[in-house]
N, C-alpha and C positions, 0 to 999 in steps of 0.2 A: 504494500500500500504506500503510495506516495502522493501527497498533496503539497504543492509548493507554498500554500498559504492557508490560513484559517478560513478565509472567505471562500476559497476554492472547495474545501471540505464541506463547509456549511451549504454552499450552493449545490454541491453534488447530492448531499442528503436531502435537502428540500426539493430538489428536482425529481426525486423518486416518487412514484405514486405512494400515498400514505399506507396503503395496505401491503406494500412491499418493502418499506423502510427497515423494519426490524431484521428481516431475513437478509437483505442486501448488506446492511451495516455489519451484522454478525459475520457474514461470509467475507466481507472485505477485511474485517479485523482478524479473521481466522478463529472466531470463537464458536466452538461447537456446542452440542447439547451436554447437559449434565443431569445426573440423577436427581429428580425432584423429591426424593424421600426425605421426610423430616429427620434431622440429625439428633433430635432429642425432644423431650417434653417441652411444650410451649415454644418450640422452634419450628420455623417453616422451612421446607426444603427449597432448593434452588428454583427460582422463577426469575428470568431476566427482565429487567426494567425495559419499558418501551422507549424507543428512540425519541418519539415526540414528547413524552413526559420528561425525559432527561433534558432535551433542548429547552423546554419550557422552564424547567427548574433553574437551569443555568442562566437563562435570560432574566427571569423574574426575581430570583433571589436578591440581587444579581450576583453571580460569581465572577470575580475579576482575578487578575494576576496577583493581587495582594492577599487573596484568601487562601485558607487551608480547608479544602473540602474533605470531609470524612464520610465514607460510605460504610454504614453499619450493616453487615451481611453483604459483603462486596461481591460474593460469588466469583464469576470469571473475570470481573474487572471492567465490564463495559462502561459503567458510569465513570470510573476512574480514568479510563483511556480517553473517552470523549471529553470529559471535563479538562483534562490536562492539555489535550490537543486543541480544544476550542477556546480555552480561556487563559491558559498558562498558569493556572492556579497550582499550588502544591496540592497533591492528592494523597490521601491515606485510606486504606481499606482495612477493615477488621472482618475476618471471616473465620468461622469456627471449623470449617471442613478443610483439612490440610491439602487434599487432592485438588480442590478448587483454587487454593492459594498458589500451589505449584503451577497450575495451568495458567493462571493470570500472570504470574511472573514471567513464564516462558513467552507468553504472547507479547507482553510489554517489551521484553528484551528483543524479540524478533522484529518488532515494529520500531524499536529505538525510542520508545516513549518512557519517560521517567515517572514511575509510580512507586508508592510504598504500599505494600500489602502484607499483613501479618496474620498468622494463625492466632486467633485470640477470641475471647468472649467479651461481648460488650458490657458485661457485668463487672469485669476486672481490668480490661485493657485501658490504657491511657486515652482519654477523650479530649484531645487537644486539637481544636479547629475553630473555624468561624462559621462554616456552613456544614450541616449534617444532613445526609441523605439516607433514607431508609424505605425499602419496599417490603413492608410487612415481614421483617425477619423473625419476629417473635410476637407472642401474645401474652395475655393474662398478667400474672404477677411479674414475669420477666420484663414485660413492657413497662410496667409501673416502676420497677427498680432501675431500668435504664433511663427513663425520664427523670427520675430523682437524681441520678448521676449527672445527666446533662444539665440539670438545674444548678449544679455546683461548678460548672465551667465559670471561671472568674471574669468573663466578659460576655457581652451580649452575643447571641448566636442567631442564626436562621436555621430552621429545621424544615426540610422538604420531605414530605411523607407521601408515599405512593401506596394506595390501596388500604389505608388505615386512617381513622380519625384519632387524633391524639387529644387526651384530656389531661390538662395540667393548668393550674391557675397562673402560671408564669408565661404561658404561651397564648398568643392570639392568632387565630386563623385569618388570613387575608381573604377578602372577598374575591372570588374567582368563578369562572364559568367552567372550570375543569372538573370532570367527574372523578378521575382517579388521583389527581395530584392536588395536595393542599400544602401551601407554604405558610409556616408559622413564624411569627415574629416573637422574639424574646422581649417581654415587657418589664423585666426586672429593672430596677433603677441603677443601671450601670451603663457604661459606654462601650461600644464595639471597638475592639482594638484593630 
């Protein structure tokens, strides 16, 4: 895969029929399928984020080169790769399944895209970032505990949630016409670094 500029990559993606974007981008990145079996209680198996939702999150958060985007449940790294290539942001992924982390690292290395992805649990891994992305990686008590951890990040953050409504007094959902994606602003009395 070679695109000489961010605009060329974005133009290529947006030029694809919407119904074909996910498959085409995954093929171009060389991301194959993964086992969707849940890796544990309250954990959701691998389900790739849709390209349109990723692009919308990057634009509307907005994610810039000054941000650190953290994908909780990073899977094969599609969000990380696109965020890095399209925004220049530093990107970090936390994924509990080692085989997915190995594949994401191999893809990034093959493409020459700098990402950080680690085998880890969102309940214990360092949560250092400005924008957090999650596509329903967990539910129930696990989700509550991760939200509590995110509330302890010492500066304001933006949370982009795909396929899940987050309930926390420190988060305010933005008004949007998107069915799957909700962007939450941190309303704690702190400044975003």
